[in-house]
N, C-alpha and C positions, 0 to 999 in steps of 0.2 A: 607884416608878420609880427609876432610878439617879441622875437629876439632882435637885438640890434643887427642892422644889415652888415656891419663890418665883421660879424661873426661868421658870415658865409665863407670868407676866404680862408678860415682856419679849419674848414671841414665840418662834417656833421657832428663830430665830437664836441664842438663848441656850442652846439644847440641843445645837446642832451643833458639831463640832470646828471651830476657826477658827485659821488658814485651813486648809482641807482640801487634801491633795495631789491631784494629777491622778488622777481616778477610774480604777481598773483596769477592764479590759473583761471581767471574769470574774464569775461568780455569787458566788464566795466571795472576798471581799477581806479582806486582813489588817487587824487593828485598828490604830489609830494609837497614838501614844506614851501617850495617856491611857486606852487600852483601849476607846475608842469605835469603832464601825464607821464607816467612811467610805463615800462614795457608791460604789455598785456597779451593774452591769447586772443587772436582774431581769426575767424574762419578764412581759410585760404580762398574759398569761392567768393568772398566778399571784397577781395582786393583786385583792382585793375592795374595793369602796367602803366608806367609813366609815359605819356605821349611824347615827352621831351627827353626820353632816355638817350644820352649821347652814345651809349654802347650799342652797336648794331650786330656784332658777331659774338656768339657764345660758343666756344669750342666744345663740341659734343663729348669728347673723351674727358675733358676736365669737368664738364657738367655731370657726367656719369659718376666720376669719382666723388663729387659732392653728394650726389644722390645716395651712394653707398655709405658715405660717412653719416649722413642724416638718418638713414635707416637704423644705424647703430647708436649714434649719440644724440640724435635730435638736432634742432636748430639752436646752436649755442649763442649766436649773436643776433639780436633782434633786427628786423628790417625797420625802415622808417617810412611811415605813411602819413598822408593828410586826409582829412575828411572831404568827401566829394558827394554831397547830398546824403543819401542813405548808405552809400558805399564808401570804400577807402581807395585811395590812389597811391601807388608806390612812389616814393621819392628816392630812396636808396635801398638796394638789396634785391634787385630783380633776379639775379642768378640764384640766390637763396630761395626766393619765392618759386622760381621755375623748378628747382630741384625738390623743394618740398612737395609740389604738386606731383612730380614724377615718382617721388617716394611714397605717395599715397597718404600724406598727412592731411588731416581735415582742418587743422589750425596751426598757427605758428606765432611766436612772440613778435610783437611789433610795438614800436614807440609812435604814438600819435602826436604830431606837432602841427602847430598853426603856421603853415607855410603858404604864402601867397602863390597863386599859380604862376605869376611872372618870375618867381624866384626858384621854381622847382628845377629848371634846367641848370641854373648856376650851382645849386646845392649838389645835384647829381654829378655835375661835371667836376667840381672840386673834389668830391669823394673819390671818383674814378681816377682822377689825376694823381691823388695821393697814393692810391693803391697801384698805380701804373697799369691800369686795366684797359686803357684805350689805345688803339693803333693811331697812326698819324692822321688818317682820313677821318676817323671818328672825332678826333680833336678838332680838325679843321672845320668839320660840319657844325660842331658845337660852337666854336669860336665865331663862325659866320652868323649863327643864330643870335648870339649875344651882340654882335656888331649890328645886326639888323634891328635889334631892340634898342640901339642907341649908345651902346658901350664903345668907347674908343679902344684901340689896341693897347694903349698903356693901361687902361682900366682893366681890360681882360687879363693882361699879364699880372697885375697886382692881385687879382682875385684867385688866380690859379698858381701863383708862385713862379711865373716865367717872365723873362725880359721881353720887351716889345718886339725885338727882332725875331725871337722864336715864334711869337704869335703871328707875325707877318709871314715868316717862312711857311708856317702851317697853312695859312690862308691861301698862299700862292699855289699850294698843291691842288686846289680846286680848279686851277686852270688846266690841269692835265685831263686828257680824255677819260671817259668812264672806265675803259678797259685798263688803262694804266693805273687809275685809282684802285681798281680791283686787285691789280698786282701788288700794290703797296699794302692793301688791307690783308692780303693773303700771305704777305711776307716774301713774295718773290723778288720784290725790289725793296731796298732800304731807303731811309729818308735822304741820305746823301746821294744815292743814285737818282732819286726823283728830283732833287734840287738841281743836279747837273743836267738832267734831261730838259728842265725848264729853260736852259740856256739855248736850246734849239727852237727856232720858230716854226719849222716844218713838222707837221704831225707825222708825215711819212718818215722823216729822218728819226724822229723820236721812237717810232715803232721799230725801225730797223735796228737802232742802237739798243732798244729794250730787248730785242731777241738775242743780240750778242751778249748782253749782261746775263740773261737767264741761261743761255746755252753754254757760254764760256766761263761764267763766274767772274766777270770783270770786276775789279775793285773800284771803289769810288774814285780813287786817284786816277785810275786808267780812264774812266769815263770822263772825268773833268778834263783830262788832256785831250781826249778825242773831240770834245765840244768847244774847247778853247779856240777863239778866233785867231787867225794868224797875226803875228806882230806887224804893225804898220811899217811899210818900207821907209828907209831913210830918204831924206831929201836928195835931190840930184847933186847938190853941191857937196854933200858929205858922204854919199853912198859910193860904194865901189861900182865899177862898170856893170851895167845891167847884164843879166844872164842871157845867153843865146835864146832867142824865142823858141827854137826847136827844143832845147833842153827844158824850157819852162813848160812847153806843151807835153813833153814826155813825163815830166814830174807830176803834172795835173792828172794825166791818164793813170799813172801808177797809184796816186793817192785815191782816185776813184775806184780802181780795181781792187786794191789791197785794203782799203778802209783804214788807213793808218797814216801817220806823218812820214813824209818822204823828203829827203834832202839830196840834191844832186850838187856835188862840189867839183868844180873843174870846168873843162870845156869839151868841145866835141872830139878832142884828140886824146885827152887823158883826164882822169879824175876818179871819183868814187860816188856810189849811191848808198845813202844811209836810211835804214828803216827803223822805226821805233816799235817795240812790242812791250806789252804790259802783262807779265805773268807767263807761266809755263804754257797754259792753254792758248794764249794769244801767239806765243812763239810757234807752237805746233801748227796753228792755223796758217800763219804766214809762210812757214817753210813748206807746208803742204801745197799752198797756192804756187809757190815758186818752183817746186819740184813736180808739179802736175798731179799731186795725189788728191787734191780737192778741186772741184770745179768752181 
């Protein structure tokens, strides 16, 4: 592409002429002093969406708000396109393009840049990251595409302004089942919930805990506690006398039935049973089970 590759990580603003003159109202606009094309009016019907667009979900209500605004004020910020034969291909601005079509516009302002097809994903990704327009799964899918193209996690992080561990955590989300990924995209699960669920190897246990998160509003901390493996027992030389096998069996049964941490302290004659709960809803769930209000 005509601009240096390291400009990609600074977003599309680093690729555009600054400041651009008032955009002409013609299809063929003259280049600026640096030889770059400035914004021009391009027919909406001549523009195709970016096949590498990382954003997959466009909120209908937010899109309608943009449609209403465009009908009143027009498209104030140009989209970015690249030439694709006799047509144009979107690089940045698909939401504005969709809204312009819905608003009935026949043309919209666009900046035409010489962007190689291999770079269009990176440019669109950086711009969406800077606008905070992508959900975690959209980011993960885009990161995977860049990784499949040969980029390391460190390189991806440098290009989008994240550390390597954040890139790695996003990529791990793709190990979740499609339905759990859908929950994350829809906002029913948060990034912290998803990371905690990845600590469970069983897809059935992930699904069961997911249902509790959604139904009971469990916090991330509560989920982390539920998936945390039990601490290893001390060696026989340093450990206290082992618990009565019957009490161990009862404790395991209670944990299975109540789906929470259970501690039995004492012996078969005297002691106490401790239950952990995480939040008011979890407390109500446990007391309901103990009192027989919930099956």
